[in-house]
Structures are given as structure tokens and as C-alpha cells.
C-alpha positions in Angstrom: 24.1 14.3 -7.4 21.5 17.0 -7.4 18.0 16.9 -8.8 15.6 19.8 -9.2 12.6 17.4 -9.4 9.8 18.2 -6.8 9.1 14.4 -6.4 11.8 12.8 -4.5 10.6 9.3 -5.4 11.1 9.8 -9.1 14.9 9.9 -8.4 15.2 6.2 -7.7 11.9 4.9 -9.4 10.3 3.9 -6.2 6.6 4.5 -5.6 5.4 7.3 -3.4 5.7 6.1 0.2 2.0 6.3 1.6 1.9 4.6 5.1 -1.7 5.3 5.4 -2.5 2.8 2.6 -3.7 -0.7 4.1 -1.4 -3.5 4.1 -2.9 -6.5 2.5 -3.6 -9.4 4.8 -0.8 -12.0 5.2 1.9 -9.6 3.8 5.2 -9.3 5.6 6.0 -5.5 5.9 9.0 -3.6 7.3 7.9 0.1 7.5 8.5 3.3 9.5 10.0 6.8 9.4 13.3 8.7 9.3 13.8 11.8 11.5 16.5 14.3 12.3 16.2 16.3 15.5 12.6 15.1 15.8 11.5 16.3 12.5 10.7 13.9 9.6 12.9 13.9 6.6 11.4 13.9 3.1 13.7 12.6 0.4 15.9 10.4 2.5 17.0 7.1 0.9 16.2 4.0 2.7 17.8 0.8 1.9 16.7 -2.8 2.7 19.8 -5.1 3.1 19.4 -8.7 3.6 20.8 -11.1 6.3 24.1 -11.3 4.5 24.3 -7.4 4.2 23.4 -7.6 0.5 21.5 -4.7 -1.1 17.8 -5.7 -1.8 15.8 -2.6 -2.2 15.5 1.2 -2.0 12.8 3.8 -1.4 12.7 7.4 -0.9 10.8 8.7 2.1 7.6 10.5 1.6 6.5 13.9 3.1 6.1 12.5 6.5 9.5 10.8 6.4 7.8 7.4 5.8 8.9 4.3 4.2 7.5 0.8 3.5 9.1 -2.4 2.3 7.3 -5.8 1.3 9.7 -8.4 2.5 10.3 -12.2 3.1 10.2 -13.3 6.7 13.7 -13.2 8.2 16.5 -11.0 9.3 17.1 -7.7 7.6 19.0 -4.3 8.0 17.2 -1.0 7.3 19.5 1.8 6.5 18.7 5.6 6.0 20.8 7.9 4.1 20.1 11.6 4.4 22.4 14.7 3.5 25.4 14.4 5.8 24.0 11.5 8.0 22.8 8.0 8.0 21.5 5.4 10.6 20.7 1.8 10.4 18.6 -0.8 12.5 18.7 -4.6 12.5 15.1 -6.0 11.9 13.6 -9.5 12.4 10.2 -10.0 10.7 7.8 -13.0 10.9 5.4 -14.1 8.2 2.5 -11.8 8.0 3.8 -9.2 10.5 4.2 -5.5 10.1 7.3 -4.3 11.8 7.8 -0.6 12.7 11.1 1.1 12.6 12.1 4.5 13.5 15.6 5.8 12.4 17.1 9.0 13.8 19.8 10.4 11.5 22.2 12.9 13.0 
């Protein structure tokens, strides 16, 4: 499916991904970036899957390839989908932690 919209985040209803925004104290966060050949990917879909592999949330990367999820403590999988490629990484996050994830699609 193709969209002519200049705002990628409008395609899935997720907020604009701004990793410079402060994380409120005590929040559990999984954040990071999606890259291809070292360059950030704007408009990649990033999915958060729970410990059983079930879909939980999806955001679209911002201009710097960044994404952020507010999550419960536990085990997760972060999956990035970009045109012609994907990548995923397992993540374990504790209460109040901010975990950084770099996903390289190729």
C-alpha cells in the first residue's frame, strides 16, 4: 500500500517519534533507531511484540529513524519493517528502565 502523505506517522495513527522528549521518571521505555547501511530510516514500521510473540503496538520511525514505546517490565521483541527488509531483537526491560535498541535492516 502506498501513501502520498508527507507525514509517515499519520499512516498508522502513531504520534511523531521524538527521542529528544524527556522520559517521565519511573516510566519503563524501549526506544532506539532503525538503520540501513548506517543511514537512519524515516517511515519504517516498528512493532512491539510481547513475550508470547503477540502484537502489542506499532509506531512509525521519525526523521532520525527513531522510535519509542512505553512498556511494562518484562520480555519483548522489537521488530522493524522497512521496504524490502526487516530486523528484530529480543529485549528485557525492568521497571523504570530505558532500554536502547539499534535495529539494522538489510
